[in-house]
C-alpha positions as CSV (number, residue, x, y, z in Angstrom):
1,M,-49.4,60.8,-9.5
2,T,-50.9,60.7,-6.0
3,E,-51.6,57.5,-4.1
4,A,-55.3,58.3,-4.2
5,L,-55.3,58.4,-7.9
6,R,-53.2,55.2,-8.1
7,S,-55.7,53.3,-6.0
8,S,-58.6,54.6,-8.0
9,R,-57.4,52.8,-11.2
10,R,-59.6,50.0,-12.2
11,I,-57.7,47.6,-14.5
12,F,-58.8,44.5,-16.3
13,V,-55.9,42.3,-17.5
14,T,-56.5,39.4,-19.9
15,G,-54.4,36.3,-19.7
16,S,-53.4,37.0,-16.1
17,T,-53.7,33.7,-14.3
18,R,-50.1,32.8,-15.0
19,G,-46.9,34.1,-16.6
20,F,-46.3,37.7,-17.3
21,G,-50.0,38.7,-16.9
22,L,-50.0,37.3,-13.4
23,L,-46.8,39.2,-12.5
24,L,-48.3,42.4,-13.8
25,A,-51.5,41.8,-11.9
26,K,-49.5,41.2,-8.7
27,R,-47.7,44.5,-9.2
28,L,-50.9,46.4,-9.8
29,V,-52.6,44.9,-6.8
30,S,-49.6,45.8,-4.6
31,I,-49.9,49.5,-5.5
32,G,-53.7,49.6,-4.7
33,C,-55.3,49.2,-8.1
34,S,-58.6,47.3,-8.5
35,V,-57.5,44.4,-10.7
36,G,-59.5,41.9,-12.7
37,L,-57.6,38.7,-13.4
38,N,-58.7,36.8,-16.4
39,G,-57.9,33.4,-17.9
40,T,-59.6,30.1,-18.8
41,I,-58.2,28.2,-15.8
42,A,-57.8,29.4,-12.2
43,S,-54.1,28.7,-11.3
44,E,-53.1,28.1,-7.7
45,E,-51.0,31.3,-7.6
46,A,-53.9,33.4,-9.0
47,C,-56.2,31.9,-6.4
48,R,-53.8,32.8,-3.6
49,L,-53.6,36.3,-4.9
50,I,-57.3,36.9,-4.8
51,E,-57.7,35.2,-1.4
52,S,-55.2,37.5,0.2
53,N,-56.3,40.8,-1.5
54,S,-59.7,42.4,-1.6
55,N,-58.8,44.6,-4.5
56,C,-58.7,41.8,-7.1
57,K,-61.0,39.2,-8.4
58,L,-60.8,36.4,-10.9
59,F,-63.1,36.4,-14.0
60,L,-62.8,33.2,-15.9
61,A,-63.5,33.6,-19.6
62,D,-62.1,32.7,-23.0
63,V,-61.2,36.0,-24.7
64,S,-61.7,34.4,-28.2
65,D,-65.4,33.8,-27.2
66,H,-67.2,37.1,-27.5
67,N,-70.1,36.3,-25.2
68,S,-67.8,34.7,-22.5
69,V,-65.5,37.7,-22.2
70,S,-68.3,40.2,-22.5
71,A,-70.0,38.7,-19.5
72,A,-66.6,38.7,-17.6
73,I,-66.2,42.4,-18.2
74,D,-69.8,43.1,-17.1
75,E,-69.1,41.2,-13.9
76,Y,-65.9,43.1,-13.3
77,E,-67.7,46.4,-13.5
78,S,-70.4,45.2,-11.2
79,S,-67.7,44.4,-8.6
80,F,-65.4,47.4,-9.0
81,G,-67.0,50.0,-11.2
82,A,-66.1,51.3,-14.7
83,I,-62.9,50.1,-16.2
84,D,-60.1,52.8,-16.5
85,V,-57.5,50.5,-18.2
86,L,-57.8,47.4,-20.3
87,V,-54.6,45.3,-20.9
88,N,-54.9,42.8,-23.7
89,N,-52.3,40.3,-22.8
90,A,-53.9,37.0,-23.4
91,A,-52.2,34.8,-26.0
92,Y,-52.0,31.1,-26.8
93,T,-48.3,30.4,-27.0
94,T,-46.2,27.3,-27.6
95,T,-42.5,26.8,-27.9
96,P,-41.2,27.9,-31.4
97,T,-42.7,25.6,-34.0
98,L,-42.0,25.6,-37.7
99,L,-45.1,26.2,-39.8
100,L,-44.9,22.9,-41.6
101,K,-44.9,21.1,-38.2
102,G,-47.7,23.1,-36.6
103,S,-51.3,21.8,-36.3
104,P,-54.2,23.7,-37.7
105,I,-55.8,23.9,-34.2
106,Q,-52.5,25.3,-32.8
107,M,-52.4,28.0,-35.5
108,E,-56.1,28.9,-35.1
109,K,-55.7,29.3,-31.3
110,I,-52.8,31.6,-31.7
111,F,-54.7,34.0,-34.0
112,S,-58.0,33.7,-32.1
113,S,-56.5,34.4,-28.7
114,I,-54.2,37.3,-29.7
115,V,-56.2,39.0,-32.6
116,M,-59.8,38.3,-32.0
117,G,-59.4,38.3,-28.2
118,T,-57.9,41.8,-28.5
119,V,-60.7,43.0,-30.8
120,F,-63.5,41.6,-28.7
121,C,-62.2,43.0,-25.4
122,T,-61.4,46.4,-26.9
123,Q,-64.8,46.7,-28.5
124,K,-66.6,45.8,-25.3
125,V,-64.6,48.2,-23.1
126,V,-64.6,51.1,-25.5
127,K,-68.3,50.9,-25.8
128,K,-68.6,51.2,-22.1
129,M,-66.1,54.0,-21.8
130,R,-67.9,56.0,-24.5
131,A,-71.3,55.4,-23.0
132,K,-70.1,56.8,-19.7
133,K,-68.0,59.6,-21.5
134,K,-65.0,58.2,-19.7
135,Q,-61.4,58.7,-20.5
136,G,-59.3,55.5,-20.6
137,L,-56.4,53.5,-21.8
138,I,-56.2,50.3,-23.8
139,L,-52.8,48.6,-23.8
140,N,-52.2,45.8,-26.2
141,I,-49.2,43.6,-25.4
142,S,-47.0,43.0,-28.4
143,S,-43.6,41.4,-28.9
144,V,-40.2,42.2,-30.4
145,A,-40.9,39.1,-32.5
146,V,-42.7,41.4,-35.0
147,A,-39.3,43.0,-35.9
148,F,-37.3,39.9,-36.6
149,D,-37.6,37.0,-39.0
150,S,-37.2,34.1,-36.5
151,P,-37.9,30.5,-37.5
152,G,-40.8,29.0,-35.6
153,T,-42.5,32.2,-34.7
154,S,-44.3,33.0,-38.0
155,C,-47.9,32.7,-36.7
156,Y,-47.2,34.4,-33.3
157,A,-45.3,37.3,-34.9
158,A,-48.0,37.7,-37.6
159,A,-50.7,37.9,-34.9
160,K,-48.8,40.4,-32.8
161,S,-48.2,42.5,-36.0
162,A,-51.9,42.5,-36.6
163,I,-52.7,43.9,-33.2
164,E,-50.1,46.7,-33.7
165,K,-52.0,47.8,-36.8
166,F,-55.3,47.4,-35.0
167,T,-53.8,49.6,-32.2
168,S,-52.8,52.5,-34.5
169,C,-56.1,52.4,-36.3
170,M,-58.1,52.3,-33.1
171,D,-56.2,55.2,-31.6
172,A,-56.9,57.3,-34.7
173,E,-60.6,56.3,-34.4
174,I,-61.2,57.1,-30.7
175,A,-58.4,59.4,-29.4
176,H,-60.6,62.4,-29.8
177,K,-62.9,60.8,-27.2
178,G,-60.2,60.8,-24.6
179,I,-59.4,57.1,-25.0
180,S,-55.8,56.2,-25.8
181,V,-54.9,52.9,-27.5
182,R,-51.3,51.8,-27.2
183,S,-49.3,48.7,-28.1
184,L,-46.1,47.8,-26.3
185,R,-43.5,45.4,-27.7
186,L,-42.0,43.3,-24.9
187,P,-38.5,41.7,-25.1
188,P,-37.8,38.0,-24.3
189,L,-38.6,37.5,-20.6
190,S,-36.8,35.4,-18.1
191,G,-38.6,33.7,-15.3
192,T,-41.9,33.0,-17.0
193,G,-43.4,29.6,-17.6
194,M,-43.1,30.0,-21.4
195,A,-39.4,30.9,-21.2
196,M,-38.6,28.1,-18.8
197,S,-40.3,25.5,-21.1
198,F,-37.8,26.3,-23.9
199,S,-34.8,24.1,-24.4
200,K,-31.3,25.8,-23.9
201,L,-31.0,25.8,-27.7
202,Q,-34.4,27.4,-28.2
203,Q,-33.5,30.1,-25.6
204,K,-30.3,30.9,-27.4
205,Q,-31.9,31.0,-30.8
206,T,-34.7,33.3,-29.5
207,L,-32.3,35.7,-27.9
208,N,-30.0,35.8,-31.0
209,A,-33.0,36.5,-33.2
210,F,-34.5,39.2,-31.0
211,G,-31.3,41.1,-30.5
212,D,-31.6,41.8,-26.8
213,I,-30.9,40.1,-23.6
214,A,-33.8,38.5,-21.8
215,L,-35.1,40.9,-19.1
216,P,-36.4,39.7,-15.7
217,A,-40.2,39.4,-16.0
218,N,-40.7,41.0,-12.6
219,E,-38.8,44.1,-13.7
220,V,-40.8,44.3,-17.0
221,A,-44.1,43.9,-15.1
222,S,-43.1,46.9,-12.8
223,R,-42.3,49.1,-15.8
224,V,-45.5,48.2,-17.5
225,A,-47.4,49.0,-14.3
226,D,-45.8,52.4,-14.2
227,L,-47.2,53.0,-17.7
228,L,-50.7,51.9,-16.7
229,I,-50.9,54.3,-13.7
230,G,-49.5,57.2,-15.6
231,Q,-46.0,57.4,-14.2
232,V,-44.6,56.8,-17.7
233,V,-46.3,58.2,-20.8
234,L,-46.1,56.7,-24.3
235,E,-47.0,59.4,-26.7
236,D,-47.2,57.3,-29.9
237,P,-49.4,54.3,-30.5
238,I,-46.5,51.8,-30.8
239,G,-43.8,51.5,-28.2
240,I,-41.0,49.1,-27.3
241,L,-39.7,48.2,-23.8
242,N,-36.0,47.2,-23.6
243,S,-33.1,47.6,-21.2
244,Q,-33.1,51.4,-21.9
245,G,-36.7,52.0,-21.0
246,I,-40.0,52.5,-22.8
247,N,-39.7,54.3,-26.1
248,S,-41.7,54.9,-29.2
249,V,-41.1,52.8,-32.3
250,N,-40.2,55.1,-35.2
């Protein structure tokens, strides 16, 4: 892919004011993409990024609020033009919590941010892509949590499982229009705020359950960025990123 094509990519990343989403946004900004950061709170690190780079901007919105995120996407396109790639990364996450100890509000936030946030953002962006007869990519961030029965992750894993099914159905629905919908399972990540909030016991339990070593979040962000700019191609709707690379889930 040429540098000119890289820099033409207009990418909106939900949940990108902190954690993995912010690392991914930083990588995309560094290679010249026009990046829309999104979150409900402007972190200091996100503010520093937009202050020092003209090719990114912050769009505050709650993805589980249809009107809020719809307005943010409209504002992005007014600033940078039609979106080429949407990354649905936003997720309300907590340290692993057993279902019987979880609060109803906590459980509702997990599902509304991951599932409804993905649905609302995808619907809005796909409508715009189709109206402009534009090809594009929707990438839904999933987790290896869906493949393991790990105590304390029932709601999170169920929500991620739901977006994987949403991904495959949406790809079947709109692939003929030139819009690809993909979901990528990420491994446990080291170096993120969520990972660092875990106790040593929780970290060990998580790694044992998910069957892989934690990969550096910066390295994973770089690999995902390669997928978004077309350097790596995921042919099937559901993929997994691990120490061997990005592969389809059979």
